[in-house]
Legacy VTK file of the C-alpha trace (Angstrom):
# vtk DataFile Version 3.0
C-alpha trace
ASCII
DATASET POLYDATA
POINTS 188 float
19.848 -9.932 2.058
17.121 -9.524 -0.715
15.279 -6.300 -1.310
11.471 -6.905 -0.668
8.805 -4.975 -2.242
5.391 -6.036 -0.768
1.700 -5.569 -1.915
-1.412 -6.414 0.243
-4.948 -6.591 -1.063
-7.721 -8.579 -2.602
-6.227 -10.790 -5.587
-8.100 -8.602 -8.310
-6.735 -6.722 -11.191
-8.208 -3.433 -9.862
-5.778 -3.426 -6.634
-3.127 -3.193 -9.264
-1.313 -6.511 -8.987
-0.531 -6.537 -12.876
1.195 -3.275 -12.403
3.007 -4.412 -9.311
4.343 -7.287 -11.119
5.270 -5.362 -14.247
7.159 -2.864 -12.062
8.867 -5.856 -10.512
9.886 -7.276 -13.984
11.529 -4.098 -14.812
13.201 -3.719 -11.522
14.879 -6.935 -11.685
17.138 -5.848 -14.376
18.777 -3.454 -11.995
18.081 -5.260 -8.781
18.853 -8.957 -9.248
18.250 -9.625 -5.636
14.780 -8.128 -5.691
11.815 -10.388 -4.198
8.127 -9.463 -4.636
5.678 -10.475 -1.981
1.970 -10.519 -2.665
-0.300 -10.969 0.153
-4.062 -11.177 0.019
-7.246 -13.194 -0.574
-9.631 -14.150 -3.278
-12.923 -12.414 -2.936
-15.839 -12.839 -5.285
-18.114 -9.856 -5.579
-20.270 -8.069 -8.220
-17.184 -5.370 -8.424
-14.270 -7.656 -7.861
-13.280 -7.502 -11.583
-10.751 -10.101 -12.880
-9.213 -12.305 -10.632
-5.518 -12.110 -10.387
-3.355 -15.258 -10.275
0.440 -15.720 -9.442
0.756 -17.924 -12.636
0.548 -14.852 -14.562
3.338 -13.129 -12.962
5.851 -13.480 -15.842
8.615 -13.366 -13.039
11.641 -15.703 -12.896
11.030 -18.682 -10.570
11.667 -17.956 -6.822
11.090 -14.109 -7.310
7.551 -14.139 -6.161
5.970 -15.333 -2.987
2.413 -15.357 -2.813
0.505 -15.776 0.737
-3.259 -15.871 1.153
-5.455 -15.333 4.062
-2.913 -14.471 6.662
-3.309 -13.098 10.006
0.148 -12.313 10.758
0.497 -9.081 8.720
2.758 -6.996 11.164
5.536 -9.635 10.761
5.013 -9.636 7.031
5.245 -6.025 6.637
8.356 -6.042 8.719
9.888 -8.363 5.975
9.531 -5.714 3.305
11.552 -2.687 2.234
8.776 -0.930 0.292
4.974 -1.194 0.831
3.125 -0.767 -2.743
-0.275 -0.225 -3.585
-0.974 0.578 -7.283
-4.723 0.447 -6.764
-7.159 1.832 -9.259
-9.597 2.976 -6.832
-9.733 3.017 -2.998
-11.700 4.051 -0.131
-9.278 4.520 2.648
-6.660 2.048 2.139
-5.855 0.049 5.440
-2.840 -1.607 3.918
-1.193 1.902 3.648
-2.118 2.708 7.130
-0.637 -0.620 8.459
2.450 -0.366 6.516
3.035 3.278 7.664
2.595 2.034 11.260
5.191 -0.596 10.687
7.524 2.430 9.468
7.553 1.278 5.722
7.873 4.018 3.045
4.953 3.611 0.708
4.336 3.921 -3.114
0.815 4.026 -4.263
-1.385 5.524 -6.740
-2.524 9.271 -6.974
-5.956 8.448 -6.178
-8.553 9.408 -3.390
-7.700 7.438 -0.320
-4.003 6.985 -1.118
-3.435 10.701 -1.273
-4.882 10.912 2.232
-2.611 8.224 3.291
0.616 8.935 1.549
2.120 12.330 1.938
3.908 12.647 -1.495
7.787 13.062 -1.019
7.327 12.824 2.878
6.175 9.306 3.649
6.365 7.793 0.026
5.571 8.441 -3.636
2.314 8.846 -5.429
2.174 7.711 -9.047
-0.716 7.803 -11.809
-2.778 4.725 -12.182
-1.499 2.177 -14.670
1.717 3.818 -15.078
4.309 1.234 -14.738
7.492 3.025 -15.603
6.774 5.637 -12.971
5.662 3.066 -10.613
9.130 1.260 -11.030
11.079 4.431 -11.010
9.388 5.558 -7.452
10.131 2.207 -6.063
13.655 2.103 -7.521
14.367 5.442 -5.821
13.572 3.894 -2.493
15.617 0.603 -3.542
18.627 2.554 -4.375
18.770 4.896 -1.314
18.577 3.155 2.043
18.860 6.560 3.862
15.647 7.861 2.002
13.990 4.625 2.902
14.495 5.058 6.341
13.703 8.736 6.481
10.239 8.065 4.623
9.425 5.252 6.714
10.096 7.034 9.887
7.862 9.962 8.743
5.322 7.290 7.652
5.393 6.005 11.176
5.053 9.148 12.735
1.883 10.159 10.441
0.342 6.766 11.223
0.731 7.550 15.128
-0.685 10.939 14.547
-3.538 10.397 12.113
-4.518 6.667 12.078
-4.606 5.676 15.765
-7.789 3.973 16.095
-8.800 5.515 19.517
-8.098 9.038 18.044
-10.280 8.166 15.085
-13.008 6.728 17.379
-12.781 10.045 19.578
-12.991 12.307 16.426
-16.093 10.229 15.111
-17.781 10.645 18.401
-17.006 14.160 18.720
-18.591 14.749 15.339
-21.565 12.778 16.307
-21.969 14.762 19.522
-21.810 18.082 17.507
-24.392 16.913 15.043
-26.736 15.639 17.899
-26.427 18.864 19.786
-27.449 21.024 16.459
-31.188 21.663 16.254
-32.702 20.869 13.072
-34.878 23.684 11.343
-38.533 23.442 12.369
-37.839 21.163 15.451
LINES 1 189
188 0 1 2 3 4 5 6 7 8 9 10 11 12 13 14 15 16 17 18 19 20 21 22 23 24 25 26 27 28 29 30 31 32 33 34 35 36 37 38 39 40 41 42 43 44 45 46 47 48 49 50 51 52 53 54 55 56 57 58 59 60 61 62 63 64 65 66 67 68 69 70 71 72 73 74 75 76 77 78 79 80 81 82 83 84 85 86 87 88 89 90 91 92 93 94 95 96 97 98 99 100 101 102 103 104 105 106 107 108 109 110 111 112 113 114 115 116 117 118 119 120 121 122 123 124 125 126 127 128 129 130 131 132 133 134 135 136 137 138 139 140 141 142 143 144 145 146 147 148 149 150 151 152 153 154 155 156 157 158 159 160 161 162 163 164 165 166 167 168 169 170 171 172 173 174 175 176 177 178 179 180 181 182 183 184 185 186 187
């Protein structure tokens, strides 16, 4: 019966795990049954930034589940009420597409990639980077309104089917290549 907000990504600060946890701490005051689910993996790279560890969560015992290196993401998304990605920068966030395909409302940051994946007010909410109060407020709007959650989740699913279907993406890329190949380059 718990309300579950989930986040999936590399366990680094730039993905927004500290903001996710801070918003969770705020929301626990109003939603004592709230549970946070953090799914991801540790990846070392030249741009990974600070590693995030669950020991720094500041959440009460039993309010955070951390899962690493999972291959059962569809089942895990279906455990969530809200999919959250407060990332500092993104390309085209797969976790938002996956969450949308599972019918989850989304709360993400107002950055490139997230803006293309989340239709603000239609499939979820977009908030500024590092703005924990607005992140908590957006998540709280969804937690407090099951009908809104369902409506945005349904719209997210429709958007995923319409825009994120792998086969359609492959077809668009192939069509683009065909168009480019068919053009003559100047001087050739």
